[in-house]
PyMOL Python script that loads the backbone (N, CA, C, O; Angstrom):
from pymol import cmd

cmd.read_pdbstr("""\
ATOM      1  N   MET A   1      33.943   0.706  60.052  1.00  0.00           N
ATOM      2  CA  MET A   1      33.728  -0.806  60.556  1.00  0.00           C
ATOM      3  C   MET A   1      32.054  -0.841  59.828  1.00  0.00           C
ATOM      4  O   MET A   1      31.054  -0.375  60.373  1.00  0.00           O
ATOM      5  N   ALA A   2      32.079  -1.205  59.107  1.00  0.00           N
ATOM      6  CA  ALA A   2      31.009  -1.847  57.984  1.00  0.00           C
ATOM      7  C   ALA A   2      29.297  -1.912  58.573  1.00  0.00           C
ATOM      8  O   ALA A   2      29.211  -2.772  59.449  1.00  0.00           O
ATOM      9  N   ARG A   3      28.492  -1.494  58.407  1.00  0.00           N
ATOM     10  CA  ARG A   3      27.179  -1.286  59.112  1.00  0.00           C
ATOM     11  C   ARG A   3      26.448  -2.827  59.056  1.00  0.00           C
ATOM     12  O   ARG A   3      25.288  -2.886  58.647  1.00  0.00           O
ATOM     13  N   LYS A   4      27.066  -3.918  59.423  1.00  0.00           N
ATOM     14  CA  LYS A   4      26.606  -5.250  59.424  1.00  0.00           C
ATOM     15  C   LYS A   4      26.436  -5.825  60.670  1.00  0.00           C
ATOM     16  O   LYS A   4      27.301  -5.764  61.544  1.00  0.00           O
ATOM     17  N   CYS A   5      25.262  -6.436  60.817  1.00  0.00           N
ATOM     18  CA  CYS A   5      25.427  -7.329  62.554  1.00  0.00           C
ATOM     19  C   CYS A   5      26.463  -8.717  62.318  1.00  0.00           C
ATOM     20  O   CYS A   5      26.466  -9.580  61.440  1.00  0.00           O
ATOM     21  N   GLN A   6      27.359  -8.487  63.574  1.00  0.00           N
ATOM     22  CA  GLN A   6      28.169  -9.440  63.627  1.00  0.00           C
ATOM     23  C   GLN A   6      27.198 -11.139  63.787  1.00  0.00           C
ATOM     24  O   GLN A   6      27.505 -12.179  63.203  1.00  0.00           O
ATOM     25  N   ILE A   7      26.373 -11.000  64.460  1.00  0.00           N
ATOM     26  CA  ILE A   7      26.004 -12.498  64.448  1.00  0.00           C
ATOM     27  C   ILE A   7      24.869 -12.894  63.381  1.00  0.00           C
ATOM     28  O   ILE A   7      24.762 -14.034  62.928  1.00  0.00           O
ATOM     29  N   THR A   8      23.930 -11.686  62.992  1.00  0.00           N
ATOM     30  CA  THR A   8      22.594 -12.476  61.673  1.00  0.00           C
ATOM     31  C   THR A   8      23.333 -12.138  60.541  1.00  0.00           C
ATOM     32  O   THR A   8      23.014 -12.853  59.591  1.00  0.00           O
ATOM     33  N   GLY A   9      24.404 -11.128  60.215  1.00  0.00           N
ATOM     34  CA  GLY A   9      25.055 -10.763  59.080  1.00  0.00           C
ATOM     35  C   GLY A   9      24.045  -9.409  58.251  1.00  0.00           C
ATOM     36  O   GLY A   9      24.249  -9.101  57.076  1.00  0.00           O
ATOM     37  N   LYS A  10      23.095  -8.808  59.023  1.00  0.00           N
ATOM     38  CA  LYS A  10      21.989  -8.097  58.357  1.00  0.00           C
ATOM     39  C   LYS A  10      22.881  -6.715  58.186  1.00  0.00           C
ATOM     40  O   LYS A  10      23.470  -6.055  59.041  1.00  0.00           O
ATOM     41  N   ALA A  11      22.743  -6.501  56.545  1.00  0.00           N
ATOM     42  CA  ALA A  11      23.408  -5.117  56.568  1.00  0.00           C
ATOM     43  C   ALA A  11      22.413  -4.337  55.664  1.00  0.00           C
ATOM     44  O   ALA A  11      21.330  -4.757  55.255  1.00  0.00           O
ATOM     45  N   PRO A  12      23.040  -2.994  55.402  1.00  0.00           N
ATOM     46  CA  PRO A  12      21.765  -2.140  54.687  1.00  0.00           C
ATOM     47  C   PRO A  12      21.400  -2.800  53.366  1.00  0.00           C
ATOM     48  O   PRO A  12      22.106  -3.633  52.797  1.00  0.00           O
ATOM     49  N   LEU A  13      19.981  -2.250  52.842  1.00  0.00           N
ATOM     50  CA  LEU A  13      19.088  -2.613  51.756  1.00  0.00           C
ATOM     51  C   LEU A  13      18.940  -1.594  51.073  1.00  0.00           C
ATOM     52  O   LEU A  13      18.904  -0.519  51.672  1.00  0.00           O
ATOM     53  N   VAL A  14      18.821  -1.613  49.750  1.00  0.00           N
ATOM     54  CA  VAL A  14      18.863  -0.165  48.967  1.00  0.00           C
ATOM     55  C   VAL A  14      17.307  -0.434  48.157  1.00  0.00           C
ATOM     56  O   VAL A  14      16.804  -1.395  47.576  1.00  0.00           O
ATOM     57  N   GLY A  15      16.846   1.058  48.491  1.00  0.00           N
ATOM     58  CA  GLY A  15      15.329   0.887  47.604  1.00  0.00           C
ATOM     59  C   GLY A  15      15.344   2.307  47.325  1.00  0.00           C
ATOM     60  O   GLY A  15      16.201   3.184  47.440  1.00  0.00           O
ATOM     61  N   ASN A  16      13.885   2.270  46.838  1.00  0.00           N
ATOM     62  CA  ASN A  16      13.469   3.912  46.780  1.00  0.00           C
ATOM     63  C   ASN A  16      11.999   4.087  47.591  1.00  0.00           C
ATOM     64  O   ASN A  16      10.985   3.464  47.905  1.00  0.00           O
ATOM     65  N   HIS A  17      12.805   5.714  47.714  1.00  0.00           N
ATOM     66  CA  HIS A  17      11.407   6.308  47.829  1.00  0.00           C
ATOM     67  C   HIS A  17      10.489   6.926  47.107  1.00  0.00           C
ATOM     68  O   HIS A  17      10.841   7.840  46.361  1.00  0.00           O
ATOM     69  N   VAL A  18       9.237   6.567  47.192  1.00  0.00           N
ATOM     70  CA  VAL A  18       8.311   7.170  46.541  1.00  0.00           C
ATOM     71  C   VAL A  18       7.199   7.708  46.791  1.00  0.00           C
ATOM     72  O   VAL A  18       6.235   7.413  47.497  1.00  0.00           O
ATOM     73  N   SER A  19       7.598   8.954  45.779  1.00  0.00           N
ATOM     74  CA  SER A  19       6.607  10.241  46.608  1.00  0.00           C
ATOM     75  C   SER A  19       5.064   9.917  46.023  1.00  0.00           C
ATOM     76  O   SER A  19       4.726   9.031  45.237  1.00  0.00           O
ATOM     77  N   HIS A  20       4.299  10.879  46.641  1.00  0.00           N
ATOM     78  CA  HIS A  20       3.041  10.997  45.738  1.00  0.00           C
ATOM     79  C   HIS A  20       2.741  11.208  44.452  1.00  0.00           C
ATOM     80  O   HIS A  20       1.729  10.769  43.904  1.00  0.00           O
ATOM     81  N   ALA A  21       3.623  11.901  43.908  1.00  0.00           N
ATOM     82  CA  ALA A  21       3.519  12.349  42.426  1.00  0.00           C
ATOM     83  C   ALA A  21       4.558  11.102  41.694  1.00  0.00           C
ATOM     84  O   ALA A  21       4.854  11.208  40.504  1.00  0.00           O
ATOM     85  N   HIS A  22       5.082   9.895  42.559  1.00  0.00           N
ATOM     86  CA  HIS A  22       5.468   8.622  41.873  1.00  0.00           C
ATOM     87  C   HIS A  22       7.033   9.059  41.343  1.00  0.00           C
ATOM     88  O   HIS A  22       7.559   8.439  40.419  1.00  0.00           O
ATOM     89  N   ASN A  23       7.741  10.232  42.049  1.00  0.00           N
ATOM     90  CA  ASN A  23       9.061  10.460  42.055  1.00  0.00           C
ATOM     91  C   ASN A  23       9.965   9.525  42.515  1.00  0.00           C
ATOM     92  O   ASN A  23       9.672   9.391  43.703  1.00  0.00           O
ATOM     93  N   ARG A  24      10.838   8.845  42.275  1.00  0.00           N
ATOM     94  CA  ARG A  24      11.803   8.012  42.847  1.00  0.00           C
ATOM     95  C   ARG A  24      13.003   8.469  43.162  1.00  0.00           C
ATOM     96  O   ARG A  24      13.558   9.254  42.393  1.00  0.00           O
ATOM     97  N   VAL A  25      13.531   8.116  44.179  1.00  0.00           N
ATOM     98  CA  VAL A  25      14.864   8.802  44.714  1.00  0.00           C
ATOM     99  C   VAL A  25      15.371   7.447  45.660  1.00  0.00           C
ATOM    100  O   VAL A  25      14.754   6.690  46.410  1.00  0.00           O
ATOM    101  N   LYS A  26      16.883   7.540  45.217  1.00  0.00           N
ATOM    102  CA  LYS A  26      17.218   6.377  45.955  1.00  0.00           C
ATOM    103  C   LYS A  26      17.263   6.023  47.411  1.00  0.00           C
ATOM    104  O   LYS A  26      18.377   6.532  47.538  1.00  0.00           O
ATOM    105  N   ARG A  27      17.063   5.686  48.337  1.00  0.00           N
ATOM    106  CA  ARG A  27      17.344   5.108  49.914  1.00  0.00           C
ATOM    107  C   ARG A  27      17.926   4.094  50.269  1.00  0.00           C
ATOM    108  O   ARG A  27      18.067   3.072  49.598  1.00  0.00           O
ATOM    109  N   ARG A  28      18.422   4.353  51.667  1.00  0.00           N
ATOM    110  CA  ARG A  28      19.086   3.131  52.283  1.00  0.00           C
ATOM    111  C   ARG A  28      18.211   2.836  53.549  1.00  0.00           C
ATOM    112  O   ARG A  28      17.868   3.808  54.221  1.00  0.00           O
ATOM    113  N   GLN A  29      17.751   1.357  54.004  1.00  0.00           N
ATOM    114  CA  GLN A  29      17.182   0.947  54.974  1.00  0.00           C
ATOM    115  C   GLN A  29      18.212   0.227  55.982  1.00  0.00           C
ATOM    116  O   GLN A  29      18.330  -0.991  55.844  1.00  0.00           O
ATOM    117  N   LEU A  30      18.952   0.852  56.962  1.00  0.00           N
ATOM    118  CA  LEU A  30      19.887   0.506  57.577  1.00  0.00           C
ATOM    119  C   LEU A  30      19.766  -0.351  58.912  1.00  0.00           C
ATOM    120  O   LEU A  30      19.152   0.282  59.770  1.00  0.00           O
ATOM    121  N   PRO A  31      20.144  -1.515  59.298  1.00  0.00           N
ATOM    122  CA  PRO A  31      20.054  -2.149  60.248  1.00  0.00           C
ATOM    123  C   PRO A  31      19.928  -1.642  61.843  1.00  0.00           C
ATOM    124  O   PRO A  31      20.794  -0.859  62.235  1.00  0.00           O
ATOM    125  N   ASN A  32      18.946  -2.036  62.714  1.00  0.00           N
ATOM    126  CA  ASN A  32      18.764  -1.563  63.758  1.00  0.00           C
ATOM    127  C   ASN A  32      20.092  -1.543  64.690  1.00  0.00           C
ATOM    128  O   ASN A  32      19.640  -1.919  65.771  1.00  0.00           O
ATOM    129  N   LEU A  33      21.277  -1.347  64.845  1.00  0.00           N
ATOM    130  CA  LEU A  33      22.517  -2.055  65.057  1.00  0.00           C
ATOM    131  C   LEU A  33      23.017  -1.385  66.537  1.00  0.00           C
ATOM    132  O   LEU A  33      23.312  -0.197  66.406  1.00  0.00           O
ATOM    133  N   GLN A  34      23.156  -1.860  67.793  1.00  0.00           N
ATOM    134  CA  GLN A  34      23.314  -1.694  68.818  1.00  0.00           C
ATOM    135  C   GLN A  34      24.824  -2.597  69.317  1.00  0.00           C
ATOM    136  O   GLN A  34      25.110  -3.794  69.347  1.00  0.00           O
ATOM    137  N   LYS A  35      25.446  -1.529  69.612  1.00  0.00           N
ATOM    138  CA  LYS A  35      26.871  -1.846  70.500  1.00  0.00           C
ATOM    139  C   LYS A  35      26.798  -2.364  72.186  1.00  0.00           C
ATOM    140  O   LYS A  35      26.543  -1.737  73.214  1.00  0.00           O
ATOM    141  N   LYS A  36      27.167  -3.873  71.917  1.00  0.00           N
ATOM    142  CA  LYS A  36      26.478  -4.526  73.350  1.00  0.00           C
ATOM    143  C   LYS A  36      27.869  -5.122  74.303  1.00  0.00           C
ATOM    144  O   LYS A  36      28.667  -5.858  73.724  1.00  0.00           O
ATOM    145  N   ARG A  37      28.013  -4.894  75.228  1.00  0.00           N
ATOM    146  CA  ARG A  37      28.722  -6.002  76.051  1.00  0.00           C
ATOM    147  C   ARG A  37      28.030  -6.977  76.731  1.00  0.00           C
ATOM    148  O   ARG A  37      27.181  -6.784  77.601  1.00  0.00           O
ATOM    149  N   ILE A  38      28.448  -8.103  76.278  1.00  0.00           N
ATOM    150  CA  ILE A  38      27.623  -9.336  76.435  1.00  0.00           C
ATOM    151  C   ILE A  38      28.895 -10.317  77.571  1.00  0.00           C
ATOM    152  O   ILE A  38      30.026 -10.653  77.218  1.00  0.00           O
ATOM    153  N   TYR A  39      28.343 -10.546  78.744  1.00  0.00           N
ATOM    154  CA  TYR A  39      28.826 -11.466  79.434  1.00  0.00           C
ATOM    155  C   TYR A  39      28.794 -12.686  79.043  1.00  0.00           C
ATOM    156  O   TYR A  39      27.749 -13.337  79.024  1.00  0.00           O
ATOM    157  N   VAL A  40      30.248 -13.270  78.583  1.00  0.00           N
ATOM    158  CA  VAL A  40      29.610 -15.047  78.870  1.00  0.00           C
ATOM    159  C   VAL A  40      30.206 -15.940  79.928  1.00  0.00           C
ATOM    160  O   VAL A  40      31.405 -15.903  80.203  1.00  0.00           O
ATOM    161  N   PRO A  41      29.539 -16.559  80.382  1.00  0.00           N
ATOM    162  CA  PRO A  41      30.055 -17.004  82.087  1.00  0.00           C
ATOM    163  C   PRO A  41      30.914 -18.003  81.410  1.00  0.00           C
ATOM    164  O   PRO A  41      31.804 -18.230  82.230  1.00  0.00           O
ATOM    165  N   GLU A  42      31.097 -18.619  80.505  1.00  0.00           N
ATOM    166  CA  GLU A  42      31.758 -19.990  80.212  1.00  0.00           C
ATOM    167  C   GLU A  42      33.231 -19.338  80.366  1.00  0.00           C
ATOM    168  O   GLU A  42      34.135 -19.944  80.941  1.00  0.00           O
ATOM    169  N   LEU A  43      33.375 -18.219  79.876  1.00  0.00           N
ATOM    170  CA  LEU A  43      34.858 -17.526  79.561  1.00  0.00           C
ATOM    171  C   LEU A  43      35.058 -16.592  80.851  1.00  0.00           C
ATOM    172  O   LEU A  43      36.125 -15.981  80.900  1.00  0.00           O
ATOM    173  N   LYS A  44      34.294 -16.447  81.726  1.00  0.00           N
ATOM    174  CA  LYS A  44      34.315 -15.611  82.716  1.00  0.00           C
ATOM    175  C   LYS A  44      34.615 -14.552  82.331  1.00  0.00           C
ATOM    176  O   LYS A  44      35.531 -14.064  82.992  1.00  0.00           O
ATOM    177  N   ARG A  45      33.982 -13.483  80.930  1.00  0.00           N
ATOM    178  CA  ARG A  45      34.711 -12.171  80.895  1.00  0.00           C
ATOM    179  C   ARG A  45      33.540 -11.769  79.898  1.00  0.00           C
ATOM    180  O   ARG A  45      32.643 -12.517  79.509  1.00  0.00           O
ATOM    181  N   PHE A  46      33.731 -10.442  79.566  1.00  0.00           N
ATOM    182  CA  PHE A  46      32.876  -9.599  78.631  1.00  0.00           C
ATOM    183  C   PHE A  46      33.390  -9.694  77.577  1.00  0.00           C
ATOM    184  O   PHE A  46      34.606  -9.869  77.499  1.00  0.00           O
ATOM    185  N   ILE A  47      32.467  -9.587  76.302  1.00  0.00           N
ATOM    186  CA  ILE A  47      32.981  -9.572  75.248  1.00  0.00           C
ATOM    187  C   ILE A  47      32.005  -8.394  74.587  1.00  0.00           C
ATOM    188  O   ILE A  47      30.813  -8.309  74.880  1.00  0.00           O
ATOM    189  N   THR A  48      32.799  -7.329  73.481  1.00  0.00           N
ATOM    190  CA  THR A  48      31.658  -6.453  72.944  1.00  0.00           C
ATOM    191  C   THR A  48      31.386  -6.502  71.587  1.00  0.00           C
ATOM    192  O   THR A  48      32.303  -6.592  70.771  1.00  0.00           O
ATOM    193  N   VAL A  49      30.211  -6.453  71.257  1.00  0.00           N
ATOM    194  CA  VAL A  49      29.722  -6.992  69.621  1.00  0.00           C
ATOM    195  C   VAL A  49      29.081  -6.046  69.551  1.00  0.00           C
ATOM    196  O   VAL A  49      28.659  -5.399  70.509  1.00  0.00           O
ATOM    197  N   ARG A  50      28.820  -5.704  67.801  1.00  0.00           N
ATOM    198  CA  ARG A  50      27.916  -4.967  67.366  1.00  0.00           C
ATOM    199  C   ARG A  50      26.654  -5.583  66.900  1.00  0.00           C
ATOM    200  O   ARG A  50      26.910  -6.343  65.966  1.00  0.00           O
ATOM    201  N   VAL A  51      25.517  -5.557  67.155  1.00  0.00           N
ATOM    202  CA  VAL A  51      24.640  -6.575  66.812  1.00  0.00           C
ATOM    203  C   VAL A  51      23.093  -5.622  66.587  1.00  0.00           C
ATOM    204  O   VAL A  51      22.764  -4.505  66.986  1.00  0.00           O
ATOM    205  N   SER A  52      22.539  -6.435  65.942  1.00  0.00           N
ATOM    206  CA  SER A  52      20.979  -5.955  65.310  1.00  0.00           C
ATOM    207  C   SER A  52      20.287  -5.872  67.072  1.00  0.00           C
ATOM    208  O   SER A  52      20.897  -5.857  68.141  1.00  0.00           O
ATOM    209  N   ALA A  53      19.042  -5.836  66.833  1.00  0.00           N
ATOM    210  CA  ALA A  53      18.267  -5.733  67.708  1.00  0.00           C
ATOM    211  C   ALA A  53      17.394  -7.213  67.677  1.00  0.00           C
ATOM    212  O   ALA A  53      16.841  -7.815  68.597  1.00  0.00           O
ATOM    213  N   ARG A  54      17.479  -7.440  66.646  1.00  0.00           N
ATOM    214  CA  ARG A  54      17.085  -8.909  66.420  1.00  0.00           C
ATOM    215  C   ARG A  54      18.121 -10.074  67.169  1.00  0.00           C
ATOM    216  O   ARG A  54      17.755 -10.783  68.106  1.00  0.00           O
ATOM    217  N   ALA A  55      19.268 -10.105  66.649  1.00  0.00           N
ATOM    218  CA  ALA A  55      20.479 -10.450  67.497  1.00  0.00           C
ATOM    219  C   ALA A  55      20.499 -10.749  68.938  1.00  0.00           C
ATOM    220  O   ALA A  55      20.859 -11.764  69.533  1.00  0.00           O
ATOM    221  N   ILE A  56      19.955  -9.457  69.424  1.00  0.00           N
ATOM    222  CA  ILE A  56      20.384  -9.496  71.331  1.00  0.00           C
ATOM    223  C   ILE A  56      18.817 -10.555  71.187  1.00  0.00           C
ATOM    224  O   ILE A  56      18.932 -11.527  71.933  1.00  0.00           O
ATOM    225  N   LYS A  57      17.851 -10.553  70.639  1.00  0.00           N
ATOM    226  CA  LYS A  57      16.430 -11.210  71.263  1.00  0.00           C
ATOM    227  C   LYS A  57      17.330 -13.084  71.050  1.00  0.00           C
ATOM    228  O   LYS A  57      17.240 -13.808  72.041  1.00  0.00           O
ATOM    229  N   THR A  58      17.948 -13.552  70.030  1.00  0.00           N
ATOM    230  CA  THR A  58      18.498 -14.369  69.764  1.00  0.00           C
ATOM    231  C   THR A  58      19.456 -14.896  70.616  1.00  0.00           C
ATOM    232  O   THR A  58      19.478 -16.090  70.914  1.00  0.00           O
ATOM    233  N   ILE A  59      20.560 -13.756  71.185  1.00  0.00           N
ATOM    234  CA  ILE A  59      21.252 -13.866  72.337  1.00  0.00           C
ATOM    235  C   ILE A  59      20.416 -14.479  73.890  1.00  0.00           C
ATOM    236  O   ILE A  59      20.910 -15.264  74.699  1.00  0.00           O
ATOM    237  N   ASN A  60      19.292 -13.951  73.946  1.00  0.00           N
ATOM    238  CA  ASN A  60      18.603 -13.850  75.360  1.00  0.00           C
ATOM    239  C   ASN A  60      18.073 -15.555  75.186  1.00  0.00           C
ATOM    240  O   ASN A  60      17.965 -16.271  76.181  1.00  0.00           O
ATOM    241  N   LYS A  61      17.820 -15.974  74.015  1.00  0.00           N
ATOM    242  CA  LYS A  61      16.959 -16.928  73.641  1.00  0.00           C
ATOM    243  C   LYS A  61      17.683 -18.099  74.108  1.00  0.00           C
ATOM    244  O   LYS A  61      17.299 -18.929  74.931  1.00  0.00           O
ATOM    245  N   ASN A  62      19.213 -18.038  73.224  1.00  0.00           N
ATOM    246  CA  ASN A  62      19.950 -18.983  72.967  1.00  0.00           C
ATOM    247  C   ASN A  62      20.910 -19.000  73.987  1.00  0.00           C
ATOM    248  O   ASN A  62      21.542 -20.037  74.186  1.00  0.00           O
ATOM    249  N   GLY A  63      21.115 -17.952  74.690  1.00  0.00           N
ATOM    250  CA  GLY A  63      22.585 -18.113  75.778  1.00  0.00           C
ATOM    251  C   GLY A  63      23.597 -17.398  74.527  1.00  0.00           C
ATOM    252  O   GLY A  63      23.532 -17.501  73.302  1.00  0.00           O
ATOM    253  N   ALA A  64      24.495 -16.676  75.374  1.00  0.00           N
ATOM    254  CA  ALA A  64      25.591 -15.681  74.794  1.00  0.00           C
ATOM    255  C   ALA A  64      26.656 -16.947  74.017  1.00  0.00           C
ATOM    256  O   ALA A  64      26.731 -17.034  72.791  1.00  0.00           O
ATOM    257  N   PHE A  65      27.265 -17.674  74.765  1.00  0.00           N
ATOM    258  CA  PHE A  65      28.062 -18.849  74.400  1.00  0.00           C
ATOM    259  C   PHE A  65      27.794 -19.003  73.138  1.00  0.00           C
ATOM    260  O   PHE A  65      28.393 -18.402  72.246  1.00  0.00           O
ATOM    261  N   VAL A  66      26.818 -19.868  72.949  1.00  0.00           N
ATOM    262  CA  VAL A  66      26.205 -21.023  72.100  1.00  0.00           C
ATOM    263  C   VAL A  66      25.892 -19.656  70.908  1.00  0.00           C
ATOM    264  O   VAL A  66      25.995 -20.065  69.752  1.00  0.00           O
ATOM    265  N   THR A  67      25.571 -18.286  71.002  1.00  0.00           N
ATOM    266  CA  THR A  67      24.798 -17.703  69.896  1.00  0.00           C
ATOM    267  C   THR A  67      26.191 -17.443  69.471  1.00  0.00           C
ATOM    268  O   THR A  67      26.310 -17.741  68.283  1.00  0.00           O
ATOM    269  N   LEU A  68      27.442 -16.938  70.061  1.00  0.00           N
ATOM    270  CA  LEU A  68      28.642 -16.305  69.788  1.00  0.00           C
ATOM    271  C   LEU A  68      29.780 -17.310  68.948  1.00  0.00           C
ATOM    272  O   LEU A  68      30.768 -17.047  68.262  1.00  0.00           O
ATOM    273  N   GLN A  69      29.045 -18.728  69.412  1.00  0.00           N
ATOM    274  CA  GLN A  69      30.028 -19.735  69.042  1.00  0.00           C
ATOM    275  C   GLN A  69      29.802 -20.026  67.594  1.00  0.00           C
ATOM    276  O   GLN A  69      30.639 -20.615  66.910  1.00  0.00           O
ATOM    277  N   LYS A  70      28.617 -19.587  67.127  1.00  0.00           N
ATOM    278  CA  LYS A  70      27.679 -20.323  65.946  1.00  0.00           C
ATOM    279  C   LYS A  70      28.274 -19.521  65.111  1.00  0.00           C
ATOM    280  O   LYS A  70      28.842 -19.869  64.076  1.00  0.00           O
ATOM    281  N   ALA A  71      28.140 -18.169  65.626  1.00  0.00           N
ATOM    282  CA  ALA A  71      28.623 -17.207  65.044  1.00  0.00           C
ATOM    283  C   ALA A  71      30.323 -16.764  64.351  1.00  0.00           C
ATOM    284  O   ALA A  71      30.820 -15.991  63.533  1.00  0.00           O
ATOM    285  N   GLY A  72      30.661 -17.659  65.154  1.00  0.00           N
ATOM    286  CA  GLY A  72      32.210 -17.420  64.849  1.00  0.00           C
ATOM    287  C   GLY A  72      33.328 -16.516  65.277  1.00  0.00           C
ATOM    288  O   GLY A  72      34.468 -16.358  64.839  1.00  0.00           O
ATOM    289  N   LEU A  73      32.615 -15.935  66.330  1.00  0.00           N
ATOM    290  CA  LEU A  73      32.936 -14.824  67.358  1.00  0.00           C
ATOM    291  C   LEU A  73      33.824 -15.442  68.276  1.00  0.00           C
ATOM    292  O   LEU A  73      34.650 -14.663  68.752  1.00  0.00           O
ATOM    293  N   LEU A  74      33.897 -16.708  68.691  1.00  0.00           N
ATOM    294  CA  LEU A  74      34.663 -17.236  69.913  1.00  0.00           C
ATOM    295  C   LEU A  74      35.642 -18.453  69.080  1.00  0.00           C
ATOM    296  O   LEU A  74      36.438 -19.145  69.715  1.00  0.00           O
TER     297      LEU A  74
END
""", "prot")
cmd.dss("prot")
cmd.show_as("cartoon", "prot")
cmd.util.cbc("prot")
cmd.orient("prot")
């Protein structure tokens, strides 16, 4: 499974780690992904999704059904 948020689409970024001597080494910045079971009252069931911490806040704000529907998971 790809390291990608199912709601926001956040994926790893690539950049350089720059030392004090200005040596550059490639590095990856991974999204803060969590595996969550979310209860959807409209469907009367749980749905397991792999989402970022930012997406969890969005689900809490807008509601599970609306957010998952916009993401195309329902």
